[in-house]
C-alpha positions as CSV (number, residue, x, y, z in Angstrom):
1,M,51.9,33.5,26.3
2,T,49.7,32.5,29.3
3,T,48.5,29.2,30.4
4,S,45.5,28.3,32.4
5,C,45.1,25.6,35.1
6,R,41.5,25.2,34.3
7,E,40.4,22.3,32.2
8,K,38.2,23.0,29.3
9,V,34.7,21.8,29.4
10,K,34.4,18.9,27.0
11,P,31.1,18.0,25.3
12,G,29.0,15.7,27.5
13,M,30.6,16.9,30.7
14,I,28.2,18.2,33.4
15,I,29.3,21.1,35.6
16,L,27.5,21.0,38.9
17,E,26.8,24.3,40.6
18,N,25.4,24.8,44.0
19,V,26.6,21.4,45.1
20,D,25.7,22.3,48.7
21,K,22.0,22.4,47.7
22,M,22.1,18.9,46.4
23,P,21.3,15.9,48.7
24,T,24.2,13.6,49.6
25,M,21.7,10.8,49.7
26,L,18.2,10.4,48.3
27,T,16.2,7.3,49.3
28,R,12.7,6.4,48.3
29,D,10.2,4.1,50.2
30,V,12.2,4.1,53.4
31,S,11.6,1.7,56.3
32,T,14.6,1.9,58.6
33,L,15.5,1.3,62.3
34,I,17.8,3.8,64.0
35,S,19.8,2.8,67.0
36,D,21.6,4.8,69.7
37,S,24.0,3.4,72.4
38,G,23.2,-0.2,71.3
39,Y,19.4,0.2,71.5
40,T,17.0,0.4,68.7
41,R,15.3,3.8,69.3
42,Y,13.2,4.6,66.2
43,H,11.5,3.0,63.3
44,I,11.0,5.5,60.4
45,I,8.8,4.9,57.4
46,A,8.8,7.6,54.7
47,P,8.2,7.9,50.9
48,L,11.3,10.1,50.5
49,W,14.4,10.8,52.6
50,L,16.9,13.4,51.6
51,M,20.2,13.8,53.5
52,F,22.2,17.1,53.2
53,D,25.5,16.3,55.0
54,N,27.7,18.8,53.1
55,V,26.0,22.0,54.3
56,R,26.6,24.4,57.1
57,D,23.7,23.0,59.1
58,P,23.5,19.3,58.1
59,Q,19.9,18.0,58.0
60,W,17.7,15.2,56.9
61,K,14.5,16.1,55.0
62,F,11.3,14.1,54.7
63,P,9.3,16.4,52.3
64,E,6.6,13.8,51.7
65,G,6.0,13.1,55.4
66,L,6.9,10.3,57.8
67,D,5.6,7.8,60.3
68,M,7.8,7.1,63.3
69,E,7.7,4.9,66.3
70,K,9.9,5.7,69.2
71,Y,11.0,2.7,71.4
72,D,12.1,2.5,75.1
73,N,15.0,0.3,76.2
74,N,12.7,-2.8,76.2
75,M,11.6,-2.2,72.6
76,K,8.1,-1.1,73.7
77,V,6.6,1.7,71.7
78,D,7.0,5.0,73.7
79,A,5.3,7.2,71.1
80,T,4.0,7.3,67.6
81,I,4.4,10.3,65.3
82,T,2.9,11.1,61.9
83,C,3.3,14.3,59.9
84,D,3.1,15.8,56.4
85,S,6.8,16.8,56.3
86,A,9.8,16.8,58.7
87,V,13.3,18.1,59.0
88,Y,16.0,16.6,61.3
89,F,18.9,19.0,62.1
90,S,21.5,16.3,62.8
91,Q,24.2,18.4,64.6
92,K,21.6,20.0,66.9
93,K,19.6,16.8,67.3
94,V,16.3,18.7,66.8
95,W,13.3,17.5,64.7
96,R,10.9,20.0,63.2
97,L,7.6,18.3,62.3
98,D,5.2,20.2,60.1
99,G,1.6,19.8,58.8
100,N,-1.0,17.6,60.3
101,V,1.3,16.4,63.1
102,R,-0.3,13.5,65.1
103,M,1.4,12.0,68.1
104,R,0.3,9.4,70.6
105,N,2.0,8.6,74.0
106,T,2.1,5.3,76.0
107,A,-1.1,6.3,77.9
108,G,-3.0,6.6,74.6
109,D,-3.2,10.4,74.7
110,K,-3.5,11.9,71.2
111,F,-1.7,15.2,70.3
112,L,-2.7,17.1,67.1
113,T,-1.0,20.3,65.9
114,Q,0.5,21.9,62.7
115,Q,4.1,22.2,63.9
116,I,6.1,20.8,66.7
117,F,9.8,20.7,67.7
118,W,11.5,17.7,69.4
119,D,14.9,18.5,71.0
120,Q,16.6,15.1,71.6
121,G,19.5,16.7,73.4
122,K,17.2,18.4,76.0
123,H,14.7,15.6,75.9
124,S,11.8,18.0,75.3
125,V,9.0,18.6,72.8
126,Y,7.6,22.1,72.3
127,S,5.4,24.2,70.0
128,D,4.0,27.7,69.6
129,S,1.1,26.4,67.4
130,F,-2.4,25.5,68.3
131,I,-2.5,22.1,70.1
132,H,-5.4,19.7,70.5
133,I,-5.0,17.0,73.1
134,E,-7.4,14.1,73.5
135,R,-7.2,12.3,76.8
136,S,-9.5,9.5,78.1
137,N,-11.4,12.0,80.3
138,R,-11.1,15.4,78.6
139,I,-10.0,17.3,75.5
140,I,-7.6,20.2,76.0
141,E,-6.9,22.9,73.5
142,G,-4.5,25.8,73.6
143,Y,-1.7,27.8,71.9
144,G,1.9,26.7,72.9
145,F,3.0,23.5,74.4
146,T,6.1,22.0,76.2
147,S,6.6,18.4,77.3
148,N,9.0,15.7,78.2
149,E,10.0,13.3,75.4
150,Q,7.5,10.7,76.5
151,M,4.7,13.2,76.2
152,T,3.5,12.3,79.7
153,N,4.4,15.5,81.6
154,Y,3.3,18.6,79.7
155,T,2.2,22.2,79.9
156,V,-0.3,23.8,77.6
157,N,0.1,27.6,77.4
158,R,-2.8,29.9,76.7
159,P,-5.5,27.2,77.0
160,S,-8.5,28.0,74.9
161,G,-10.7,25.1,76.2
162,I,-11.0,22.1,78.4
163,F,-13.8,19.8,77.5
164,P,-14.8,16.9,79.7
165,V,-15.5,13.6,78.1
166,P,-18.2,11.4,79.7
167,E,-16.5,9.1,82.0
168,H,-17.3,5.4,82.4
169,K,-14.5,4.8,84.9
170,T,-14.4,5.0,88.6
171,E,-12.4,7.6,90.4
172,S,-9.6,5.1,91.2
173,E,-9.2,4.2,87.5
174,I,-8.4,7.7,86.5
175,T,-4.6,7.9,86.1
176,D,-3.9,11.5,85.6
177,S,-3.7,14.7,87.6
178,T,-4.1,18.2,86.1
179,T,-3.4,21.6,87.7
180,I,-5.1,24.6,86.1
181,Q,-3.3,27.9,86.5
182,S,-4.3,31.3,85.2
183,D,-2.6,30.9,81.8
184,T,-1.3,27.3,81.6
185,I,-2.4,23.8,82.0
186,Q,0.1,21.2,83.4
187,S,-0.6,17.6,83.2
188,E,1.2,14.5,84.2
189,V,0.3,10.9,83.5
190,K,1.1,8.6,86.4
191,K,2.2,5.1,85.9
């Protein structure tokens, strides 16, 4: 005679398989503030937020897109971000933003691309995708991009075009400097 330690499945019981592929939290119509070190850092608005905490690489997923505002220590908006979908790798502190990514920095510069990564630990933003940047006095396009978190000091790799925008400002009102190198464009917004 043998006995088993397994319980028999009773009618109406549900056996869950692949639990690690199920979200630990599912939230719809999200509007939340996220703080760090006692400061409110982000405001996230998303139609769907899935958290996967019980997996090898914990992550938050925003499969239906998100809108985010990033704040400085004085609660001023540092940047705005909108995308079609996003994943936040919580242990690595890295965001991957996908599809129609639109960002704006404090100087009003607009950044448009299909994919961008934001490494919060290294305080950097980067991409290998095509990037379109609209500034007050020019439009810059290229493939590949690295920047600081504030999107004020950046390099565009493999530029494909720099298009001047008609200026209505005097030379002293222009608040940026750009250095063009053989295969990169570096730009810094001065405050």
